[in-house]
N, C-alpha and C positions, 0 to 999 in steps of 0.2 A: 554552500548555497543557503542552507537554513541552519541557524544556530540558536539554541535556547539555553539560558543559564539561570538556574535557581528560580524558575518561574513559579509564582504564587498567584492564584486568582481566587477571589472570594465573592460569593453571592451574599445577600443580607443575612441569610440564616445558615449558610454552609460554605465551607472552604472546598472548592471544586478541584483545584490543582495545588499540589504541595511540593515545592522544591524540584520541579521538572527541569532536567537538563538533557539535551540531546543535540546531535549534529547529523544533518542529512546532506550527503555529498551531492554534487551536481550530476544530472542525467541518470538518476536512479528512480525506481518506483518503490516506495516504502509503504508497507501496510501499517495502518494505525488500528489496533485491535483491542478489544476488551469488552467486558459485559456492559449491558445497558446501565447508564448512569455513572460510568467510570470516569468521565471527563473528556471523552474524545472530541465531541463537538465543541466544547469550551476551548480545548487546545487549538482546534482548527480556527476558531474565530480569533483567538489571540495571534495565531500565525498570519491570519488574513488582515491584521491591523484593524479589526473591527471592535475588539475589546482590549482596553489598556490593562496590563497586568497590575496587580496590587503591589508586587515587587518582582525583581528579576529583570532580565533583558532578553528580548527576542529580536534577532536580526535576520533580514531577508536580503540576500545579495549584498551584504555589508551595510544595510540601512536599518537603523533602529525603528521599530514599529511605533514607538511613542513620539519620536522626533520627526519622522518622515513618512507618515501614513499615506499621503497622496502619491508620493513618488513610488512607494511600494505597490500601490494599486495599479500603477502603469506597468509593473513587472510581474504581476500576479493575477491568476484567474481563480475564482472560487465558485463552486457549485454546492450549495447547501442541500441538506436532505430534503427539505420542503422548499422548492423554488417555484417561482411564478412565470408563466408565459402568457402573453396576450393572445387569447384564443382566436380573436377575430383578425389578427395580423397574419400575413403570409410568412413563410420561412424567410423570404428575402427581407421583409420589413422588420422582422424580429432581429435578424442579424444586423441590419442597418441601424436600428435603434441602439443595439449593444455597441456597435462601432462608434456611433456618435457619443454614447455615454462614456466610452473610454478615451475620448478626445482624438480619435483618428481624423486627420485632416480630410476635408470633403473630397479632394481629388484622389485620395487613396482608398476611399470607402469601398468602391465597387470591387477593386482587387482584393481587399481584405475579406469581404464577405464571400467572394467566390472561392478564395483559398480555404476559408473556414468550412464552407459547405462541402467542398471536395474532401477535406480531411475527415469529416464526420459522416460522409456518405449521403449527403442530402442535395447534391447538385441537381438531381432530377425531381426534386420536391419544392423548388424555390417558390412556386406560385400556390402551393398548398397552404391552407390555413393551419395554424398551430393546433387549433381545436379538433382538426380532422385527423391528426397523426396518432399512430399507435403509441403505447407506453414506451416502447423501445426507441421509436423515432423521436418522441418528445425528449427523451433523455439525451439523445444525440444532439438535438437542437439546443438543449440547455448547455451541453459541453461546448457546442459551437459558439454560443454567446460568450462563454467563459474564456475561449481561446482566440476570439476574433482579433484581438490586439497583439497576438503572438507573445504571451507572457513567458517568462523564464521558469516560473513556478506555477503548478496547478494543484489546487486542493479540492478533493472530491469527498463529500460526505454521503455514505451509503449509495453510491451510484448505481448499483445493480439491484436495488430494492424493487421488487415487483416485476422484474424482467423474466421472460421465458428463457429456456436454455439456449436457444439460438441467439437471442438478443444479448445474453450474457457472454457468449462466445464472441460475438461481434464487438462487444465492448472491450474484451480482452485484447483483440487485435488492434483496435483503435488506440488504446492506452500504450501498447507497445510501440506503435508507430509514432506517437507523440514523444515518447522517450528517445526513440532513435533520431527524431528531429531536434533533440537537444533539450527538451523540457525535463524538469525535476518534478516528480509527482508524489503527493502524499494522499493515500486513499484510505478512508476510514470505513470500517465495517465490523460487525460482530459475527458475520458468517464467513468462516475461514475458507470454505470451498470457493467462494467468489474471488478470492485473492490469489489462489494457488498458481494460476496460470501466468501471472505477470509480475508478482512482487518478489524481489530478491532479498529484501530486508524487512524487519518487522519491529515495530515499537508497541509494546504491551502496556496499556494504561489500566491500572487497577487501583481503585480507591484514590484517584487523583495523583498517583505516583507512577513512575516508569519501572515496571518489574525488571529486575536485573540491572537497573541503573543506566542502561544505554540501549540503543538500537541493536538488534541481533541479526546477523547475517544468516539467512536460512537456505540460500542456494548459492552454489559455486559450480561454474561450468566444468572446471577441472577436477573438483573434489565433491561429488554429490553425496547424498545420504543413501545408505543401504540398510535394509531391514533383514536381519538374519533370524531365522526361527529354528529351534532344535526340538526334536520329537520327545526326548526324555529330559526332564528337568535336571539341571546341574547348577549347584549353588556357586560354582567357580567360573561360570560362563563369562561374566563381565570382567573378572580379574584376568582370565586367560587372554582375552582380547587386549586389555590394557598392557599386560606384560609383553604382548607381541608387538607393541608400539602402535596399536590402532587407536584412533581418536573416537572414544565412546561417548555418545550423547546421553544415552540411558540404557540400562540393561536390567533384566530380571532373570529368573531361572529358565525361562523359555525363549525370551526374545532379546534382541540387542539392536539398537539403532546406532549406526556408526557413520562417520565421515571418512571416506576412503577414496583413493585415486581411481580415475576412470580407466586406468591402464589394465587391460584384460589379463596380462601375465601376473600382475601383482594380486589381482583378485583371485586368480586361479591358485596362486601360492597360499593365500589366506585360507581358501576353502580346503586345500590339501592339508594344511596344518591343523585345521579344526577336525577334520575327519580322522587324521592320524592320531590326534589326541583323544579320540573316542567320542567326540560330539556328533550326535546323530542329526546332521543338518538336513532339515526338511524343505527349507526355502532360503534363498539368498538372492535378493533383487533390489533394484533401485527403488527407493521410497517415493511414492506419489503424493504423500501428505506431509511434506516438510513443515509447512506452516502449522498445521494442527499438532504435529508431534512436538515441535519446539514450544508452541504455546502452552500445552499442558505440562511439559517438563519444567517450564519456568514458573507457572502458577503453582505447581507442586512444591517447588523450592520455597516459595513465599509462604505456603500454608503448612509446610512441614515443621 
């Protein structure tokens, strides 16, 4: 759905992106992460066909962003970090304006805005002014404007910034529902906890480059990540697991992050083998911080 090859982008005094290459498959939610100033927003704007690359190729749904920007805009929705709403317009009128802007024919506008409002949970707020909405509802309206034309690709820059915990949870549910409806989403943030609930792959941007050289799969339904902790340090902990055929993400003398089958019998056997070998296992459970653990393991490789 999204393909980037050797992308280079330069500002007058700085090269923001250097040789970025990646592929985002359809109907996935990919986290775009990295420190402030790493190049995340620049990459999103290049994907959105708003910034032409200095060199390299960006294609969305098979279309080159430099050759077919207008066609891409009909297939893509983009919500920047700082977006504007007309505070004096009602939700209905904001969505109507967005529908017209995206070229939806007049006879289809009412159906389009009704569907967008339902998706983002604003059907009961259609006559409320945008300026009267809470931060979370304004964010929903912004996303509604970005998806009113039912794009194939949705790009979101820091969508959870400033939201309270409930609004963030509601946002997670919304993004998962959009993926289930067939959209491909790229969500940028430097706060990993915001992305944990709904992203299955991660692209790490560091100093204008993709850390590790490619998107990283961080969640697998059948083979999740497990964190094992032992009470007494053992220098051979990681080696033992690797020799046992376990996929080890990272390990030290006390902890190991592994990828392992969800099969209970297989996990029981691994636990038995560890205890039999004298490892004092104090905890063995599914990891709840896959993005964070993967992020720091990759950054560590680049700084080592």
